[in-house]
N, C-alpha and C positions, 0 to 999 in steps of 0.2 A: 842751632849752632853749637859747636863744641867749645866750651869756655874753660880755660885753666885759671884757677884762682890762686894768686900769689899773696900771702898774708903772713903776719907775724903771729906766733903762737899766743902772745899776750892779748891779741885782738880776737881770738877765737869766739868768745861769746857774742861779739858784735856781728860776725859774718853769718851766723846761723840764719837770721832773718833775711839777709841778702840772698843767700842760697835758696831759701824757700821762695823768694820773689822771682827767682829765675827758673821757675818750674817748667816753662816751655822749652828750656835749653838743656843740653847735656853738660853738666858741670862736674869738673874734677878738682879736688883739692887733696892735700896730703893725708887727710884722715883716711883716705881710701887705700893707703899703702898697707900691704900685708906683712906679717912677721916673716922674716927670712928674705925679703926682697932687697935687691941692691937699690937703696932709696934714691940716690942721685941719678942712676941710670934710668930708673922708672920715671922720675920727674922729667928728665930730658925727653923720654919717649912720649909722655903725656903732653908736654909743651909742643913737640913736633906734630902731634896728632890733632892739636886744637886749631880752631879757626881764629881764636882771639884769646889774649891773656888779660885778665882783669887784675890790676895792681891795686890792692887795698892799701891806702896811704894813711899813716898815723905816725906819731913820734917813734913808736916801736918799730914799724916796718922800715922807715927811712934810715934807721940805724942798723938794721939786720943785714948781715953779710949774705945770708941765704936768699933773702928777698932780692938783693942787688944782683946776685948770681943768676937767679931765675929770669929777671928782666933782661939782663945782659945776653943770656942765651936766646931768649925770645926775639930780641932785636937782631941778633946774628942771623936768625932764620927768617927775618922780615915779617914777623907776626904782628898783626894789628894789636895795639895795646889800649886798654880802657882804664885810665887812672880813676880811682874812686876814693875820695877823701872821707874818712869817717871821724877823724879827730884832727883838730887844727895842727897843721905842720907846713913846713916849706916843701914845695914840690921839687923833687930832685931835678937837677939840670938835665939829666938823661931823659926826663919825661916832659920837659916844659914845652915841647912842640905838639903835645897831644891835648885835646880838649878834655878838661877835667870834669868829672861828675861829682857834685858836692852833696854829701849825705851827712854833714856834720850835725844837723838838727835831728837826726834819728830817721828811722825808716817809716816816715809818714806816707799817706797816700800820694801827696805831691812829690815826695822823694822817690817813690816807686815809679811814678810817671817819668821823672827825669832819668832814672836808671835805665828803664826799658827803652825809652826813646833814644837815649845815648847809644845803647848797644845796637839798636836797630840801624843806626847810620853805618855802623861797621858791618852788620849782617847783610844789608842789601848790596854792599860792595863785594862781600865774600861770595854770596849766592846770587850771581848776576848772569843771566843767560846771554848777555851781550859780550861776555868774555869768551875766549876761544873754548870750544867744547872739549870734553875729556877724551873723546874718540876722534881720531883722524878721519874715520869713515862715517861720521855723523851726517845724516841727511840735512840739506840746507832748508831752513824755514825762514822765509822772508817775512819781516814784520808786517809788510803791506798785505800779506796773504793770511795773517792771523786775525781772525774776526772775533771780537768780543760781542756776543749777542746779548744785548741789554737795552731796556728802554729808560734806564735811570742815568741821568747826567751825573748824579752824586757818585755812583759806582765808577763811571768812566773817569772822573777826575781823580778819585782815590787810587785807581789802578795805575793811571798815568804817573801820578806822583811817586808811587812805589817803584814802578818799573823804570821810570826816568825817560820814557819815550812816548810820543803820541801813538795812540792805538786806533785801529779802524773798528768803529763800533757799528753794529747793524741792529737797528731798533725794530726787530720783528717779534711778534708775539708767538711764543711756542707754548702750546697747552701743556700744563702739568699733568702727569699721571697721578692717580690717587694712591699714595704709598706712604706708610709711616716713616720709612727710611729716607731722609733727605738726600742721601747719596744716590739712591736709586732714581729719585726724581731728577737730580742734576744730570746723571748719565743719560737718562731718557731724553732730556731736553737737548743735550749736546748731540746725540745721534740724530734727532729730528732736525736740528738746525743744520747739521752737515748735509743731510739729505736734501735740504733746500738750497744751500749755498755751494755745495761741492768743493768747499775749501776748509782748511783747518779752523776750528772754532773752539771757543771756551765759553762757559756760562757759569753763573754763580747762583746757588740756592741757599737762602738763609732759613733758619728754623729755630724754634723754641722747644726744648724738650724738658718736660716736667717729670721729675723722678717718681712722685707719688702716683702719677697717671700712667706709669709704664712707658714713659718716653713720648707720650702725646703732648701737644699735637704734632711735633716732628715735621715730616714732609707734608703734613696737612695743615700747617700753621695758618696760611692765608685763608684757606677755605673754612677753617674752624673758627678763627677769631673774628673775621669780618662780620658774620651774621649775629654773633652773640655779644660782641663788644668787650672791651678791656675790663670794664667795671664788673661784668658778670664772671669773667675769668677769676678775678680777685675774690669775688663772693664764693665761687665754687671751691676755692682753696681753703675756706674756713673749716671744711669738714676733715681736713688732713693735718697731721702734726708736722710732717716733713714738707717744707716749702722750697726745697732745693731744686735747682733747674740748671740747664745748660743752654747757652746761646751757641749756635752752630752755623758755620759757613762752609759750604762745599763748592769747590771749583771742579767742574768736569771739562775735560779736553778730549778732542778726537781729531785725527787727521784722516780718518777713513780707515786706517789700519789699526793704530794704537788708540785705545780708549782708557783714560785714567781719571781717577778722582783724587782730590786733595782736600783734607778736612781740617778745619781749625775749630777748637772748642774752648769756650770761656765759661767756667763754673760760676754760679751765683745763686740767688734766691728770688722768689716772686715777692713783690711788695704787697701791702694790704690794700692799696688803692693806686690808680694810675697817676702819673706825674702831670698829666694834662699838657704835654708838649706835642700834641698831635694824636694820631690814631694807631701808630705802629706799636708792636709789642715791646719795643725797647723802653716804653713808658712804664712797664711793670716788671722790668728785670734789673736787679741790683747786682753788679759784679762782685765777686768775692773780694774782701778786704776794702770795700768802699761802702759809703752810706747813702749814695744817691743812684738813681737809675741811669742807664745808658743815655737816655734822652736828655737828662739834666747835666751830663758831663760836657766839659769843654772839648774842643777838637783834639788837643794834645792828650787829654786824659783818655778819650775814646781810642785814639790811635795807639797809645802805649800798650793797651791790653786787648786790642781788637782781635777777634777770632778770624776776621777776614785777612788780617796781615799774616797770621800763621799759615793760613791756607795758601796765600799768594807766595810766600817764601818757599814753601814746599813745591809749588808749581814752578817757580823760577829755578829751583835746584834741578827739577826734572828736565826742564828745557835745556839747561846748561849741560847736563850729562848726556842728553840724547840727540840734540840738534845743533847745527851750526846756524845760530840765529843772526840774521843780517838785516 
């Protein structure tokens, strides 16, 4: 999602961390202005090009004529606005109809969760395949004909919550090919599922990629970890200095003609021992900026940083742009 950040110059030190936390989004703020540009014309252009305007609220910004002008212009264009309070102040009456994200206590892990989940509520309205398509000639894709091939009730619920509609799930087992690239595994599963159902399908493939192991186990995650166990994975890491890793979710879709994949990536590290919340690899993966494994996180925490959510939103944007979803 493209986000325009409106803030007061006196608050610049405070917004650096906020912008870093928005790494999955395209963020623009006035530091990106170049010498010689017509600054207000460029600001208008950037607001118009954004999906959302984040209004950083503080005693400085609420008194700033420039901040007021930016918000006024965004409202004229009908842009969604996400007010974020970083220092105690009265919320301007022009923004009192919006849900405010409170970050007055600093950018703690809990605050990052509130920030990302708040923005997600806007993002899934902006990138919604059940809005009119971008093209008048887009082919019709009935939701009843879109098959989510999975045997996991957890995934079904997660997807229905994000998409906002009930999905048709088909619990058929599709054999994974043996490939390091999780994207190739997902594409193969989608093609095989379509060959069986003869209807539009999508599948999800999750994977763990360890940097010191050249991206292993990647698309081989299940077949690699199941026989050796999580404890042995952690022991094997002892021989390496770099414990960084990525949690990956890949959605693959095909309607028999088009075949596409959508990837969400969450950086983090491998822990020294499993969290003992089950047998999945999320017990040994600690997301960046957090001190506990994915398995130990609350549902809100997991959702705020989920690699699955990033992939789903890209998939939604693709459906919105290419199909008339009904």
